[in-house]
C-alpha positions as CSV (number, residue, x, y, z in Angstrom):
1,M,165.5,78.5,90.8
2,R,167.3,81.7,89.8
3,N,164.9,82.3,86.9
4,W,161.9,81.7,89.2
5,L,163.3,84.2,91.8
6,A,163.8,86.8,89.1
7,R,160.2,86.5,87.9
8,S,159.1,86.7,91.5
9,F,161.0,89.9,92.0
10,S,159.5,91.3,88.8
11,L,156.0,90.6,90.1
12,V,156.7,92.4,93.3
13,L,158.2,95.4,91.4
14,L,155.2,95.6,89.0
15,L,152.7,95.4,91.9
16,G,154.6,98.3,93.6
17,L,154.4,100.4,90.4
18,A,150.7,99.8,90.3
19,A,150.2,101.3,93.7
20,P,148.5,104.7,93.7
21,A,150.7,107.8,94.0
22,Q,150.6,109.8,97.2
23,A,148.4,112.9,96.9
24,G,149.9,116.4,97.2
25,L,148.7,120.0,97.2
26,A,147.4,120.8,93.7
27,F,148.2,124.5,94.3
28,D,150.7,126.2,96.6
29,A,152.4,129.6,96.4
30,L,155.6,131.6,97.1
31,G,155.8,135.3,97.7
32,G,153.0,137.7,97.0
33,G,151.2,139.7,99.7
34,L,149.2,138.4,102.6
35,G,145.6,139.6,102.3
36,S,142.3,138.9,104.1
37,Y,138.7,138.4,103.0
38,S,136.9,141.7,103.0
39,G,133.4,141.4,104.5
40,T,131.9,138.0,103.9
41,G,131.6,136.1,100.7
42,S,133.0,133.3,98.5
43,A,136.4,133.8,96.9
44,G,138.8,131.5,95.1
45,Y,139.9,130.9,91.5
46,T,139.2,129.1,88.3
47,F,141.6,126.3,87.2
48,K,142.0,123.9,84.4
49,V,142.5,120.2,84.7
50,N,144.9,119.0,81.9
51,A,144.8,115.3,82.8
52,S,142.4,113.4,85.0
53,I,143.1,113.7,88.8
54,V,141.7,112.2,92.0
55,V,140.8,114.8,94.7
56,T,141.1,113.4,98.2
57,E,140.7,116.4,100.5
58,L,140.0,120.2,100.5
59,N,142.3,122.7,102.1
60,M,142.3,126.4,103.3
61,Y,145.4,128.5,103.7
62,A,145.8,129.4,107.4
63,G,148.3,132.2,106.8
64,V,150.1,133.2,110.0
65,G,147.5,131.6,112.2
66,L,144.5,133.9,111.3
67,A,141.4,132.0,110.3
68,S,137.8,131.6,111.2
69,A,136.9,128.7,113.4
70,T,135.5,126.9,110.4
71,T,135.8,127.5,106.6
72,P,133.5,126.0,104.0
73,V,135.3,125.1,100.7
74,G,133.8,123.8,97.5
75,I,134.7,122.8,93.9
76,W,132.3,123.5,91.0
77,D,132.3,122.5,87.4
78,S,132.3,125.1,84.6
79,V,128.5,125.6,84.7
80,G,128.3,126.0,88.5
81,T,127.4,122.5,89.6
82,L,128.8,121.8,93.1
83,L,130.9,118.7,92.8
84,T,132.3,118.4,96.4
85,S,132.5,120.5,99.5
86,A,133.7,120.3,103.1
87,V,133.8,122.4,106.2
88,I,137.4,122.8,107.4
89,D,137.8,123.0,111.2
90,N,140.7,125.5,111.7
91,V,140.9,124.8,115.4
92,T,141.5,121.1,115.2
93,P,141.9,120.4,111.5
94,Q,141.9,116.8,110.2
95,T,145.1,117.5,108.3
96,T,147.8,120.3,108.2
97,T,150.1,120.7,105.3
98,P,153.0,123.2,105.4
99,S,153.0,125.8,102.6
100,A,156.2,126.5,100.6
101,G,155.6,130.2,101.2
102,G,155.1,130.0,105.0
103,G,152.0,129.2,107.0
104,N,149.9,126.1,106.6
105,F,147.0,124.6,104.7
106,N,144.3,123.1,107.0
107,G,142.4,120.3,105.4
108,A,139.3,118.1,105.6
109,F,138.9,114.7,103.9
110,I,136.2,114.2,101.3
111,T,134.8,111.2,99.5
112,Q,137.3,110.9,96.6
113,I,136.2,112.3,93.3
114,I,137.8,112.3,89.8
115,L,138.1,115.5,87.9
116,S,138.3,114.9,84.2
117,P,140.1,117.4,81.9
118,G,138.1,120.7,81.8
119,N,137.5,123.9,83.7
120,Y,136.6,124.2,87.3
121,T,136.3,126.7,90.2
122,I,137.3,126.3,93.8
123,A,136.3,128.8,96.5
124,A,136.0,129.3,100.2
125,F,133.4,131.2,102.2
126,G,135.4,133.6,104.3
127,S,135.3,136.7,106.5
128,G,137.9,139.3,107.6
129,A,139.6,136.6,109.7
130,D,140.5,134.4,106.7
131,T,143.8,134.9,104.9
132,A,145.0,134.3,101.4
133,R,148.1,134.9,99.4
134,V,147.6,137.7,96.8
135,N,149.4,137.8,93.4
136,P,151.9,135.1,94.5
137,T,154.2,132.8,92.4
138,F,152.1,129.7,92.0
139,L,153.3,126.2,92.5
140,S,151.2,123.4,91.1
141,I,151.1,119.7,90.1
142,P,151.5,119.2,86.3
143,E,147.9,118.1,85.8
144,V,146.4,121.5,86.7
145,T,146.8,125.2,85.6
146,Y,145.7,128.2,87.6
147,G,143.1,130.5,85.9
148,I,141.9,133.8,87.5
149,G,140.9,135.0,90.9
150,V,137.1,135.1,91.4
151,G,134.8,136.2,94.2
152,D,131.3,137.4,95.1
153,A,129.8,138.8,98.4
154,G,127.2,136.6,100.1
155,A,126.0,135.0,103.3
156,S,127.1,131.4,102.5
157,L,129.3,129.3,100.3
158,A,128.4,129.9,96.6
159,F,129.7,129.6,93.1
160,P,131.7,132.9,92.4
161,T,131.7,134.3,88.9
162,S,133.1,137.8,89.2
163,S,136.7,138.4,88.4
164,L,138.7,139.9,91.3
165,G,141.3,141.5,89.0
166,F,144.1,139.8,90.8
167,S,145.2,136.3,91.7
168,L,144.9,134.8,95.1
169,L,145.4,131.5,96.9
170,G,143.2,130.7,99.8
171,P,141.5,127.4,99.1
172,S,143.4,124.5,97.6
173,F,143.0,120.7,97.4
174,Q,145.0,117.5,97.6
175,A,145.1,115.5,94.4
176,T,147.0,112.8,92.5
177,A,147.1,111.8,88.8
178,V,144.8,109.1,87.5
179,P,147.0,106.4,85.7
180,E,146.5,106.3,81.9
181,P,144.6,103.3,80.6
182,S,147.6,102.3,78.5
183,T,149.7,102.2,81.7
184,L,147.3,100.1,83.5
185,T,147.1,97.7,80.6
186,M,150.9,97.3,80.5
187,L,151.0,96.7,84.2
188,A,148.3,94.1,84.1
189,G,149.9,92.3,81.1
190,G,153.3,92.3,82.8
191,T,151.9,91.0,86.1
192,L,150.1,88.2,84.3
193,A,153.2,87.3,82.4
194,C,155.0,86.8,85.8
195,I,152.1,85.0,87.5
196,V,151.7,82.3,84.9
197,P,155.4,81.0,85.0
198,I,155.3,81.1,88.8
199,R,152.1,79.1,89.0
200,R,153.5,76.6,86.6
201,R,156.7,76.3,88.6
202,L,154.7,75.8,91.8
203,A,152.5,73.1,90.1
204,T,155.7,71.3,89.0
205,R,157.2,71.3,92.4
206,N,154.0,70.0,94.0
207,R,153.7,66.9,91.8
């Protein structure tokens, strides 16, 4: 009985380890100045994905409460293909995540997408009411690396390509790491090793 209970406990533990990790802000910031979008246009930054991630929502920094009623945010691949976008409602946002540097990130859920290792751009279409942290100290999850600030004037959300000459954090996103195939294989093998003895034990008891 003791051996059977031990295997049962191992099965529960393995299943718990296989559960997906909770998503968190890919990029946050401390310090730096508090700036606003000048005129209208799309501004954000390039970033590198070092290991595959799952993106679950898009976010926009709300600063000290200054923001347009709605803010479109998008993520593009390195050649300018729009991969996902959302319009964030800053009046009644779907989610609100506190920033380590003060203020909040308002968010909107998206259909989950996987970003494989490579280079990407995230940007928000903003006006003078939208805020961003300028030249801050960046905080990020291990799977991503900040690139450079980019932005272009325009009348709607678009892929920005011009360097701003400074770093900024306005848009961000929630993400979690994709488990490595080797990890999934080990979990599946360990779970199977526990299930087989349990099934045999149950079959013996039912005879």
